N, C-alpha and C positions, 0 to 999 in steps of 0.2 A: 597212691595218695591223690594223684590228679583224678583218677577214676572215681574215687570215693568222694572227692570234692564235687564232682559233676552230678553225683546222685543227690546232693543236698538240695532242699528247696531254694528257689531263687532268692527269697527273702533272707534266708540264712547265708547264702553265698554273698549277697551284697553286704550284709552286716559284717561278715568275716573279712571281706575284702577291705571295707572301710576301716575296721579295727586294725588289720594288718598294715595298711598304708599309714595310718596315724601312728602305730607303734614304731614303724621304721622311721617316720619323720621325727617323732619324739626322741627315739634312740639316737638318731643322727645329731639332733640339736643338743642332746645331753652330752654326747661324746665331744662334740665341737666346743661346747661351753667348758667342759672339764679341761680339754687341752688348752684352750685359750687362757683359762684361769691359771693352769699349771705354768704356762709360758710366762704369764705376767708375774707370778710369784717368783719364778726363777730369775726373771729380769731384775726384780726389786732386790732379791737376795744378792745377785751379782753386783749390783750397784752398791749395795750396803757393804759388801766385802771389799770392793775397790776403794770405798771411802774409809774403811776401817783399817788404815795402815798402822803397823806396829810402831811404837815410839823407840827412840834410841835406848831408853832405859830398859824396855822389854827385850831388846836385842842383846844388850850387854848382860842382862840377867840370864838369858838363854845360853849365851856363850859361857858365862860363869858356871851355869849348871852342867855343861859338858866337862868343864875342867874340875869341878868339885863334886860334892855329894849329889845324888839324884834330885832333880827338881821336885818341888812339892806339887802333887797333882790334885786338881780340884774337879768337881763335877759341874763347874760353871757352864751354863748353856748359852753364854753370849758369844764368845769367840775364843778360839785356841790359837796360840802362837808358837811356832817352832822354827828353827833354822835348819835347812837342809844342807848337808855337807856333800862334797864331791863323791864320796864313797857310798852315798845313800843312807848314811846314819843321820840322826836327828839330835838337835839340842833343843829341849822343850823348855819354854818359859814357865816361871812359877804359876801355879794355879791354872795350868792348861793340861789337856789330855793329849798324849801322843797320837799322831795321825799317820797312817801308812803312806810311805813315799811311792809315787807313781812315776813311770818313765818320763812323763811330761815335766814333772818337777825337776828331774835330772837334766832335762833339756834346758831349763832355765839356768841351772847351775853351770853347765858347760858353755852357755852363751848362744846355743842354737835357737832358743826362744826368748823373747823379751819378757813374757809373762804367760800364765796359763790359768784357766778356770776349769775345774773338773770335779767330779764326785769321787769320794773316797770313803774309807771307814776308819774309825779309831781302832786302837788295839783291842778294845772291848767289843768291836763289831758294830758300833753305832754309825749310821750313815751321816756324812758331813759333806759340805760344799767347800771346796778349797780354792783359794786364790794365792798363787805363788809368783813372786816377783823379786827383782834385785833391789837392794836398799843399801845405801852408804850411811855410815855413822859419822860422828863428829871428828874422830881422829883419822879420817881418810880411808878406813877399812870398808869393804863392801861385802855383804852377805846375801844369801838367797833365803828369803823369808816366806813362810807359808802361814797364811791366816785362814782359819776355817770356822765354820759355824754349823751347828747341827741342822739336819734336814727335817727333824721332827716337827719344827714349826710350820714347815710346808706340807709334809705328808699328812699331818693331823688335819689341817684345813682341807686338803684335797680329799681325804677319806670322808670327812663330814659332808663335803660338797657332793661326792659320789653317792653317798647314802641319801642325801636330800634329792638329788636328781633321779635316782632310782625310784624313790617313793613317788615323786611327781610324775615320772614316766608311767608307773603302774596305774596311778589315778587317771592319767590321761588316756591310757589304753582302755581302761574300764569305761571311762566316760565316752570314748570314741565308739566302743562296742555298743553301748546303750544308744548313743546318738545315731550310729549306723543302723541299728535295728529300727529306731523310730523313723529315720529317713526312708528306710526300705519299706516300712509299712505305709507311710504317707505317700511315697512315690509310686508304690505298686497298687495303691487303692484303685485307680482307674483300670489297671490291668485286671484286678480282681473283679471289677464290675464287668469288664469285657469277657472274662472267663465265665462268669455267671450267665451273662447274656448268651454266649455261645452254647453253653451247656443247656440253657433253657430252650434255645432254638432246636438243638439236637434232640432234646427230650420231647418237646411238644410240637415241633415244626411250626411254631408261631413266628412268622416273618415280620410281624408288626413291631417287634421289639426295637427300640432305639436307645442309644447311649448318649447321655448329655455330653456336650462338647464345650470345653472351657479353654480359652487360650489358643495359641498357635504352635505348641510344642509337639514333640513326636507322639505323645500319648493322644493329644487332640487329633492329630492326623490319622492315627490308627483308629480312633473312635469314628472319625468321619468316613474313613474307608470302610469300616464295618457297617456303618449305617447305609452307605451307598451300596454295599454288597447285598445287604438284606433287602433294600428297596428294589434292586435289580432282580433278585431272586423272586421277590413277591410279584413284581411285574411280569416276570417270565412265567411264573405259575399261573397268574391270572390269564395271560395270553394263551397258555396251554389249555386251561380250562375252557376258555372261550372257543378255542379251535376245536376241542373235542365236542363241545355243545353244538357249535355251528356245523361241524362235519356230520354229527348225528342227525341234525335237522335236515341238512341237504341230502343225506343218504336215504332218509325216510321216504321221500317222494318217489324216486326211481325204484326203490325196493318195493314199495307198496304197489306201484303200477306193474312192476315185473312179476310180483307174486300173484296179482290178480289175473294177469294174462296166462301165467303158467297154470294156475288153478283151473281156468276155463279150458285150456288144452287138455289137462289131466282129466277133468270131469268128462270131457267128450270121449276120451279114450276109454274111461272106466264104464260109462253108461252105454257106450255104443251109439250115442246120438251124434251124428256127424255135423260139424260146423260148416256152413256154406263156404265154398271155396274163396269167395271174396273176403268174407269175415276172417277166415283162417289165415289168408295171406296178410291181412291187416294186423292180426294178432302177432304173427311171426315178425312182421316188420317193426311192430311196437317193441317186442321183446329184444330184437336186434338193436333198436335205437336206445332202449333203456340200458342194455348191456354196454353199449359203446359209451353212454353217458357215465355209467358207473366206472368204467375203466379210465375214462378221462379224469373223473373226479378223484379216483384213487391215485392216479399219477400226479395230479396237482398237489394232493395232500402229501405224498412222498417227497415231492420237490420242496414244499414249504416246511416239512418236518426236519430237514437237515439244518444243523446250526449254520449261522451266517459265515462262520470261519471255515466251514468245510465245503469244498467245491466238488462237483461231480467229475471234473476232469481238469487237466493242466491248462494253464493260460498259454495261448499261442497267438502269433500274429496272423490275423485273417483279414480278408477284404470285406468291409461292411457292405459294399455294393454287391458283392457276390452272394453273401448270405441273404441280403434283401431280395435279390433276384430269385433265389431258391424259395424263400418264404412266399414270394408273389405267385410262383407256380402252384403252390399249395392253396393259396387264398383264391385263385381263379377257379379251382375245382369246387370250392365251397360257395362261390358266387358266380355261377355261370352266366347269369343275366346282367352282370355289372360290367362296366368299362373301367379299366385300370390305366390311368395316365401316369407314366413314369418318366423321371428325369434323374438319373443316378450318375454321380461323378465318383471316381475312384477315391476310396478312403480306407486306410488300413488301421486296424485297432488291435489291442491285445485283450483277448477274451476267450471264454470257452465256446467253441463253435456250436456245439449242440444246444447249450443253454441259450446262447444269443439267438440262434435260429428259432427256438421255441418262443422266446420273448417277442421276436418280430412277428411270428405267426399269430400270437395272441393279439398283438396290436392290430394286425390286418384283419383278423377274425372279428374284432370289435367293430372295425369300420364296415366290414361286410354285413354284420348283423344289423346295424342301424341304418344302412343305406336303403333308400327307397328302390323299388323295382326299376331296373333300367338306369339306375343312378351311376355316378362316376366316383371312383376312389382315386385321389391324387397322391402320388408317392414321389417325394423329391429328396435328394441327398446332395447337400452342398456344404463344404467346409466342416465336415464332421457333424452336421445337424441333419437328422432324418426327420422329415415331416410327412405325416399320414393324415390326410384330410378327407372326411366324408361329407355328404350333403344330407344327412339325416336330421332328426328333430333337435339334436344338440343336447347338452347337459345343462340343467339349471345351475346358476351361480352358487346357490346354497348347497348343491350336491358335489361340487368339484373337490372340496377338501376331503371327501370320503371315498373317492373312486379307487384309491389304491389300498383300501382296507380289505382284509380278508373277509370273504363271504358277503361283502356289501354289494347290493344291487339296487339300482334306481327303482322306485315303485312302478314306474312306467315300463320297466324291462323285466319284471318278474315273470311275465308269461313267456318270455323268450328262453330258449335253451341256454344253459350255462350254469356255473356254480358260484360265480363271483370271486374266483381265485385267479383268473387270468391276469388282471392288471397287477395284482399283488406279486405274482411271479415276475412280471415285467419289471416292476420297480426294484425287486430284489436283485435280478440279474444285471440290470443296468448299473445299479449302485456298486455291485461287486466288481464291475469292470471300470469303476471310477467315473461313471457318467451321471447324467441327470435326465429325468423324464418328467413331463408334465402334460396335462390336458388343458385346453382353453377353447372358448367359443370361437368359431371361425366367422370371418366376415361374410355376410350373406347367408348365414345359417350353417348348421352342421357343427362338427367338432374337429379340432385339429390336435393331433398328438405330436409332440416334439421330443426327440431323443437326441441328446448330445453326448458324444463319446470322444475322449482324447485320442489323438492319433496323428496320422500324416497322410498326404495324398499319394505318397510313394512308399513301397515297402522298405524296411531297413536292409542294409547290406547283408547278403547271404540268403535273403528270402526271395522266392520266385515272384 
């Protein structure tokens, strides 16, 4: 049953649940109302019986009926009167119907009970309500008297009430089912819109679809989340398209140059016309340089193609000053004519050593690339802030907001080697390590790169 219920549409399940809940509530109210009414009617009947005490004349007539001919019986539905004797026999008053004696009636006869109220039946099987009590007559005699009234006056009213409540409950359940279906349709309308939007996106891959948002309820939050998701997916697809387009543009130049040089070498071999040694050496050096540039570009693309949540290696506690020293040794090879002024204080951070080293190499390469011949690159590490300053031409203020964008290069630097991905990798790596990086003009000319990473001047316990 539960499995079958789960296979129903959500709208049908909501309508069924609402109808069931209302049916239970209506049934509970009906039962409680019937029980309260029944109790109230019994209380009124008990009060009426207690107030309807037999007269001395009725008692004497009942006693006379036991001594003489049988009492005249009537079908009167108001009250029946009889005297209960110690042996359980009865003396019925005229115009009354005999009622069966119960043990509680005998308890009143023998004095163990003062009075009793209970249900019984007549000799004909009709249900009655009985009040049995002790009563004295004028000559000093005392008898046990039972006064009873038919229960039909209660049961008839209760049967009518039960029928009425059943009809009202049925109407209420049907109304609740209809209301539940209407509520389910109205409440699930935004969900239907969301479903249609999702199906449209899955069918057409159109990420410009947006769902109208009204209010601050759960449906509005769901719509807002869907709109945010589609906007993020659209932005991601746009970035991916730009990355592919920019990568294709950047790959075209080295590939064209490499193809031209290889074709010259191949034509020389095919025609037998030797290329002068100096020209051949230049061609081979150009092929080697273009190959290295392609390898570097492909490596940068692979680095940037990984999702931000995916790291190339585990985070470990490393010395930023140590990684900076290693990166400086590589930068000195690329700028043999430059002077590197260093001032590094110990600072330990949690990062990926390989990625962090590559980011620092990119920053230092940028300083080497823009430093004038014989210039100085100043590298300083104090309190978790690494500063790399060159004395080159600097970066115009209007270009600073774009320096960390993929494939962006200053118009003045397009003739220099590079793909425009180095600083993008730097920003990504530093942000993953919880730090910040920025470029700013240096006083007196040049550019200053500032990298701030959270850490401590001493390694944590257990680290060398």
